[in-house]
C-alpha positions in Angstrom: 0.2 -0.2 -0.3 1.4 3.4 -1.0 -0.1 6.4 1.1 0.3 10.1 -0.3 0.3 13.2 1.4 -2.8 15.0 1.0 -3.1 18.8 -0.3 -6.1 20.9 0.2 -9.3 21.2 -1.7 -9.3 18.6 -4.2 -10.7 15.1 -5.4 -9.5 12.3 -3.1 -8.5 9.2 -5.0 -7.7 6.2 -4.1 -6.3 3.0 -6.6 -6.6 -0.8 -6.3 -4.5 -2.5 -9.0 -2.4 -5.2 -9.1 -0.4 -4.9 -12.0 2.8 -2.6 -11.1 2.8 -0.7 -14.5 -0.8 0.0 -14.5 -0.5 1.0 -10.8 2.2 3.3 -11.1 0.2 5.0 -14.2 -2.6 5.5 -12.3 -1.0 6.9 -9.4 0.8 9.4 -11.6 -2.1 10.9 -13.2 -4.0 12.0 -10.2 -0.6 13.3 -8.5 0.1 15.2 -11.7 -3.7 16.5 -11.8 -3.9 19.9 -9.8 -7.4 19.3 -8.8 -6.8 15.7 -7.2 -4.8 14.2 -4.5 -4.2 10.4 -4.3 -4.9 8.9 -0.7 -3.5 5.6 -1.3 -2.7 2.6 -3.6 -3.1 -0.9 -2.9 -2.0 -4.0 -5.1 -4.1 -6.6 -3.7 -7.7 -7.1 -2.1 -6.2 -7.9 1.4 -4.2 -4.6 1.1 -7.3 -2.7 0.3 -9.4 -4.0 2.8 -6.7 -3.0 5.3 -6.8 0.3 4.0 -10.5 0.5 4.4 -10.5 -0.8 8.0 -8.2 1.8 9.1 -10.0 4.0 11.8 -8.0 7.1 11.2 -8.8 6.6 7.1 -10.0 9.5 4.9 -12.8 8.5 2.9 -11.8 9.2 -1.0 -13.8 10.7 -3.1 -13.3 8.1 -5.8 -12.4 4.5 -5.3 -10.6 3.0 -8.7 -10.8 -0.7 -8.7 -9.3 -3.7 -10.7 -11.3 -6.7 -10.5 -9.2 -9.1 -11.2 -6.8 -9.3 -8.1 -4.4 -12.0 -7.2 -5.8 -13.0 -3.9 -9.6 -12.4 -4.6 -12.2 -10.3 -6.5 -12.2 -6.4 -6.6 -15.9 -6.6 -5.7 -15.2 -7.4 -2.2 -13.4 -3.8 -2.0 -16.4 -2.0 -3.8 -18.4 -3.5 -1.5 -16.6 -2.8 1.7 -16.0 0.6 0.8 -19.8 1.4 -0.1 -20.7 -0.2 3.5 -18.2 2.2 5.1 -18.4 5.3 3.1 -21.8 5.1 1.3 -20.8 8.3 -0.2 -17.9 7.1 -2.1 -18.0 6.6 -5.5 -16.5 3.4 -6.8 -15.2 3.0 -10.8 -13.8 -0.1 -11.9 -11.2 -0.3 -14.7 -10.9 -3.8 -15.6 -10.4 -5.9 -18.7 -13.5 -7.7 -17.9 -16.3 -6.3 -20.2 -18.8 -9.4 -19.8 -21.9 -9.1 -18.6 -21.2 -11.1 -15.4 -18.8 -8.8 -14.5 -20.4 -6.1 -15.2 -24.0 -6.5 -13.5 -21.8 -7.8 -10.4 -20.0 -4.8 -10.0 -23.0 -2.8 -10.3 -25.2 -4.6 -7.9 -21.9 -4.2 -5.1 -21.9 -0.6 -5.9 -20.0 0.5 -8.5 -20.9 3.8 -10.2 -18.5 3.9 -13.3 -17.1 0.8 -15.3 -14.0 1.5 -18.0 -11.8 -1.0 -19.7 -8.4 -0.8 -19.3 -7.8 0.4 -23.1 -8.3 3.7 -21.7 -5.1 5.9 -21.1 -4.6 7.0 -17.4 -5.0 10.8 -19.0 -8.8 9.3 -20.1 -9.5 7.4 -17.1 -8.5 10.8 -15.0 -11.0 12.8 -16.9 -13.8 10.1 -16.1 -12.7 10.8 -12.4 -13.5 14.2 -12.7 -17.0 13.5 -14.5 -17.8 10.5 -12.1 -17.0 13.4 -8.9 -19.2 15.7 -10.9 -22.4 13.8 -10.6 -21.9 11.4 -14.0 -21.5 7.5 -14.6 -18.8 7.0 -17.0 -19.2 3.5 -19.0 -17.0 1.8 -21.5 -19.3 2.1 -24.7 -19.3 -1.2 -25.4 -20.2 -2.2 -21.7 -23.2 0.4 -22.0 -24.4 -1.5 -25.0 -24.5 -4.8 -23.3 -26.4 -2.8 -20.1 -29.0 -1.5 -22.7 -29.7 -4.7 -24.2 -29.9 -6.5 -20.7 -32.6 -3.9 -20.0 -34.4 -4.3 -23.3 -34.7 -8.2 -22.3 -36.4 -7.3 -19.3 -33.3 -8.3 -17.0 -32.6 -11.6 -18.8 -29.8 -13.5 -17.8 -26.3 -12.9 -18.5 -26.2 -15.9 -21.4 -29.3 -14.9 -22.9 -27.8 -11.1 -23.1 -24.7 -12.3 -24.9 -26.9 -14.3 -27.6 -28.4 -11.1 -28.2 -25.3 -9.5 -28.8 -23.5 -12.0 -31.0 -26.8 -12.0 -32.6 -27.0 -8.4 -33.1 -23.6 -8.2 -34.3 -23.9 -10.8 -36.9 -20.9 -11.2 -39.4 -19.3 -8.3 -37.9 -15.6 -8.5 -36.4 -15.5 -9.6 -33.3 -14.9 -6.4 -30.7 -11.5 -6.5 -29.6 -10.0 -3.9 -27.7 -6.7 -1.8 -29.1 -4.9 -3.6 -26.2 -6.5 -7.1 -27.2 -5.5 -6.4 -31.1 -2.2 -5.8 -30.0 -1.5 -9.1 -27.8 -3.3 -11.0 -30.6 -0.8 -9.7 -33.3 1.8 -10.6 -30.9 0.9 -13.7 -30.2 0.7 -14.3 -34.1 4.3 -13.8 -34.3 4.8 -16.6 -32.0 5.7 -14.5 -29.0 5.2 -16.6 -25.8 3.3 -15.1 -22.7 6.3 -14.0 -21.1 7.5 -11.8 -24.1 4.0 -10.4 -24.7 3.9 -9.4 -20.6 7.6 -8.2 -21.6 6.3 -6.3 -24.6 3.3 -4.5 -23.1 5.2 -4.0 -19.8 2.4 -5.7 -17.9 2.5 -8.6 -15.6 2.3 -12.5 -16.8 -0.9 -12.6 -14.8 -2.1 -9.5 -17.1 -0.8 -10.7 -20.3 -2.6 -14.4 -19.5 -6.4 -12.8 -18.6 -5.6 -11.0 -22.0 -5.2 -13.9 -24.0 -7.9 -15.4 -22.3 -10.4 -13.0 -23.1 -9.4 -13.0 -26.8 -9.9 -16.7 -27.1 -13.5 -16.1 -25.4 -14.1 -13.5 -27.7 -13.0 -15.4 -30.8 -14.4 -18.6 -29.6 -11.5 -20.5 -29.6 -9.2 -22.7 -27.4 -5.8 -22.8 -28.9 -3.3 -20.2 -30.4 -3.4 -21.9 -33.8 -7.2 -21.3 -33.9 -7.1 -18.1 -32.9 -4.4 -17.0 -35.3 -6.5 -18.7 -38.2 -9.9 -17.1 -37.0 -8.1 -13.6 -36.6 -6.3 -13.8 -39.8 -10.1 -14.8 -41.6 -11.5 -12.3 -40.0 -8.9 -9.6 -41.1 -8.0 -8.9 -37.5 -3.9 -9.1 -38.3 -4.3 -6.4 -41.1 -1.9 -4.2 -40.5 -0.4 -5.6 -37.4 
């Protein structure tokens, strides 16, 4: 956990992110913003819950939370924060954009949902929007929520089928970061090399690969490359 000294009159931000490179970027961005201050940053669920349980801890205005933490789910952090400080505004920053994670995060108390293809600067802009009363949501995530509502709150599996049907023969919707990973994989790079190239942990790189396989509906590197080539996803890579 990394505490910082607060400044007067600013948007107070706390960060929960296990990937070191992402955490450093998310810590640097509010520290550099004149209207924000970083209260603390945690790398695990346990560290975050310890910070929330500190009786002397100050309530953040905005809590940025990754869902896929190495020792558990960021959903527990969101729920604990909302229980202790009902006025806190949790915002998810994750690579998981499926209905199950989105709906679970909203149920836990998340008021914003971003995917990790956003730059730290863009995230800081969304922190301002959230603090001003908005509810920043990645457009792809928003579409899934709208479809879910239109189907009367149908189960996540039904929502996924509706999205696939609406997409028809369109290309799989991979984020810019996922396309980067896919192109590295297609060139024969190992998981460790992908992590090194993207400056992320092997855990994060592995999760990106799993998400790509799920979106392309494949189970191996060879299948992923074949489908991606057929769909034109490797063009320009």
